[in-house]
DONUMAR-552302 format. One line per field, with one value per residue (C-alpha): residue number from 0; residue in one letter; chain; x, y, z. Coordinates in steps of 0.25 Angstrom, whole numbers, plus 2048, in hexadecimal, padded with zeros to 3 digits. Layout:
n NUM  ...
res a  ...
chain A  ...
px X  ...
py Y  ...
pz Z  ...
END
This chain:
n 0  1  2  3  4  5  6  7  8  9  10  11  12  13  14  15  16  17  18  19  20  21  22  23  24  25  26  27  28  29  30  31  32  33  34  35  36  37  38  39  40  41  42  43  44  45  46  47  48  49  50  51  52  53  54  55  56  57  58  59  60  61  62  63  64  65  66  67  68  69  70  71  72  73  74  75  76  77  78  79  80  81  82  83  84  85  86  87  88  89  90  91  92  93  94  95  96  97  98  99  100  101  102  103  104  105  106  107  108  109  110  111  112  113  114  115  116  117  118  119  120  121  122  123  124  125  126  127  128  129  130  131  132  133  134  135  136  137  138  139  140  141  142  143  144  145  146  147  148  149  150  151  152  153  154  155  156  157  158  159  160  161  162  163  164  165  166  167  168  169  170  171  172  173  174  175  176  177  178  179  180  181  182  183  184  185  186  187  188  189  190  191  192  193  194
res m  s  y  s  s  v  s  c  p  s  i  a  m  p  t  p  a  s  l  t  v  n  v  f  g  a  s  k  s  g  e  q  a  y  a  t  v  h  q  q  a  h  a  c  l  a  e  d  g  g  l  e  n  f  a  s  a  v  v  s  r  i  q  d  s  v  p  d  l  v  s  f  s  e  s  m  v  g  q  y  p  w  e  r  m  a  n  p  t  h  p  l  v  d  h  k  e  e  m  p  t  a  v  e  v  d  l  f  a  l  v  s  n  f  v  g  l  i  i  l  n  a  l  l  g  t  d  f  v  e  l  y  p  s  a  l  s  d  l  q  e  l  d  k  a  f  h  c  m  a  l  g  f  p  r  w  l  p  f  s  g  l  a  k  a  h  m  a  r  q  r  l  l  v  a  i  d  a  f  h  r  a  l  d  k  e  a  v  g  e  r  p  d  d  p
chain A  A  A  A  A  A  A  A  A  A  A  A  A  A  A  A  A  A  A  A  A  A  A  A  A  A  A  A  A  A  A  A  A  A  A  A  A  A  A  A  A  A  A  A  A  A  A  A  A  A  A  A  A  A  A  A  A  A  A  A  A  A  A  A  A  A  A  A  A  A  A  A  A  A  A  A  A  A  A  A  A  A  A  A  A  A  A  A  A  A  A  A  A  A  A  A  A  A  A  A  A  A  A  A  A  A  A  A  A  A  A  A  A  A  A  A  A  A  A  A  A  A  A  A  A  A  A  A  A  A  A  A  A  A  A  A  A  A  A  A  A  A  A  A  A  A  A  A  A  A  A  A  A  A  A  A  A  A  A  A  A  A  A  A  A  A  A  A  A  A  A  A  A  A  A  A  A  A  A  A  A  A  A  A  A  A  A  A  A  A  A  A  A  A  A
px 7FD  7F5  7EA  7F1  7FD  7F4  7F7  7ED  7EC  7F1  7E5  7E3  7E1  7D3  7CF  7D3  7C4  7C4  7D1  7CB  7C0  7C8  7D5  7D2  7C4  7BC  7AD  7A9  79E  7A9  7B2  7AF  7B2  7BF  7C3  7C0  7C9  7D4  7D4  7D5  7E0  7E7  7E6  7EA  7F7  7FA  7F8  804  80D  806  80B  819  818  813  81E  829  824  824  832  837  831  838  845  844  840  84A  853  847  846  84C  84C  856  84E  84E  840  833  82E  83A  838  831  824  82A  834  82A  822  82E  82E  83B  842  84E  856  862  862  86D  86B  874  86A  85E  85D  85B  868  861  853  84F  844  83D  844  838  82E  836  838  829  824  82D  828  81A  819  81F  815  809  80D  80E  800  7F8  800  808  7FB  7F5  801  803  7F4  7F4  802  7FD  7F9  805  805  7F6  7F9  804  7FA  7F0  7FA  7FE  7F0  7ED  7EA  7E0  7D9  7D9  7D2  7C7  7CB  7C4  7CD  7C9  7D0  7DD  7E7  7F3  7F1  7E3  7DC  7E8  7E6  7D7  7DA  7E5  7DB  7D1  7DB  7DF  7D1  7CE  7DB  7D9  7CA  7CE  7D9  7CF  7C5  7CF  7D3  7C5  7C3  7D0  7CB  7BE  7C6  7C2  7CC  7CE  7CB  7D7  7DA
py 78F  79B  7A2  7AF  7A9  7A4  7AC  7AF  7A5  7A9  7A9  7B0  7BF  7C5  7D0  7DF  7E2  7D8  7DD  7EB  7E5  7DA  7E1  7F0  7EF  7F5  7F2  7E8  7F1  7FA  7F0  7F6  804  7FF  7F8  805  80D  802  803  812  812  808  810  81D  816  810  81E  828  81E  820  813  816  824  81F  814  81D  827  81C  818  826  828  81B  81F  82D  827  81C  824  825  815  815  821  81B  821  81A  81F  81A  828  82C  820  820  818  80D  80B  80A  800  7F7  7F2  7F8  7F1  7F4  7E7  7ED  7F5  7FB  7F6  801  80C  803  80A  803  803  7FE  7FD  7F1  7F1  7E7  7EB  7E6  7EE  7FA  7FB  7F6  801  80B  808  806  813  81A  813  816  825  825  81E  825  831  835  83A  82C  825  830  82F  820  81B  80C  80C  804  7FA  7F8  7F6  7EC  7E4  7E4  7DF  7D3  7CD  7D3  7C5  7C1  7CE  7CD  7C0  7C6  7BF  7C5  7CA  7BF  7B4  7AF  7B3  7BB  7CA  7CA  7D1  7DB  7DE  7E0  7EA  7F1  7F2  7F9  803  806  808  811  819  81A  81E  829  82E  82E  836  840  841  843  84E  855  854  85C  867  861  85F  850  84A  846  837
pz 82C  831  829  829  821  816  809  7FF  7F3  7E5  7DC  7CF  7D1  7D0  7C6  7C8  7CB  7D6  7DB  7DE  7E6  7ED  7F0  7F0  7F6  7EB  7EA  7E0  7DA  7D5  7CD  7C0  7C4  7CA  7BD  7B6  7BF  7BE  7AF  7B0  7BA  7B2  7A6  7AD  7B2  7A4  79C  79B  7A3  7B0  7B6  7B1  7B7  7C4  7C5  7C1  7CC  7D6  7D2  7D3  7E1  7E5  7E0  7E7  7F4  7F5  7FE  808  808  816  820  829  835  842  845  83F  83E  835  82C  81F  81E  816  820  82C  823  821  830  835  841  849  84A  850  85D  864  872  878  873  870  862  855  84C  840  839  831  827  81D  810  807  810  810  800  7FE  807  801  7F3  7F7  7FE  7F2  7E8  7F2  7F2  7E3  7E1  7EC  7F0  7FD  804  803  809  814  818  818  81B  81D  80E  809  814  811  803  806  80F  804  7FA  803  802  7F4  7EE  7F9  7F8  7E9  7EA  7F3  800  80C  817  821  819  820  815  81A  819  813  81F  820  811  812  81E  816  80A  813  819  80A  806  811  80F  800  801  80B  802  7F6  7FE  802  7F3  7EF  7F9  7F5  7E6  7E9  7F2  7FF  80B  80D  81A  823  823
END
């Protein structure tokens, strides 16, 4: 058995405060502030049916977008982002014309990316997703090693996907920081920098 195939052990999950530090890269000095913000965000979602409104808006967007699940485009340029992320292959080729006659995709990846991009758009807005198109794949990499990161394991430990998850977290933090800086500039009437 190689070290890269060793999976993260299952141990009791740490506290929400340590999750912000271990998984999301927050500083340890701000744990109390993060706990306060977490409580405020939770209260905001709970009041006036915030979570139910969000969920119904996402379901509505999914229902409206289902006809766009597959574009039937032969060209990668004409395909939707979730199609390109589903690893399309051309298993059947007409040898007379050397043209693909079919495209095969991973159905789970197609649906997962389709729904994931809709949810990401609902949470962060379309501008964020357009400016940082790798955000969903970075979130998926982070999710694969969530348990290891929650336990505070460093990136050099030989657990499958742990180093990739640490790199994905860093890319997400840089993207979110740049996006927030642009929002702050916009709020005071300044023109945001180009990404």
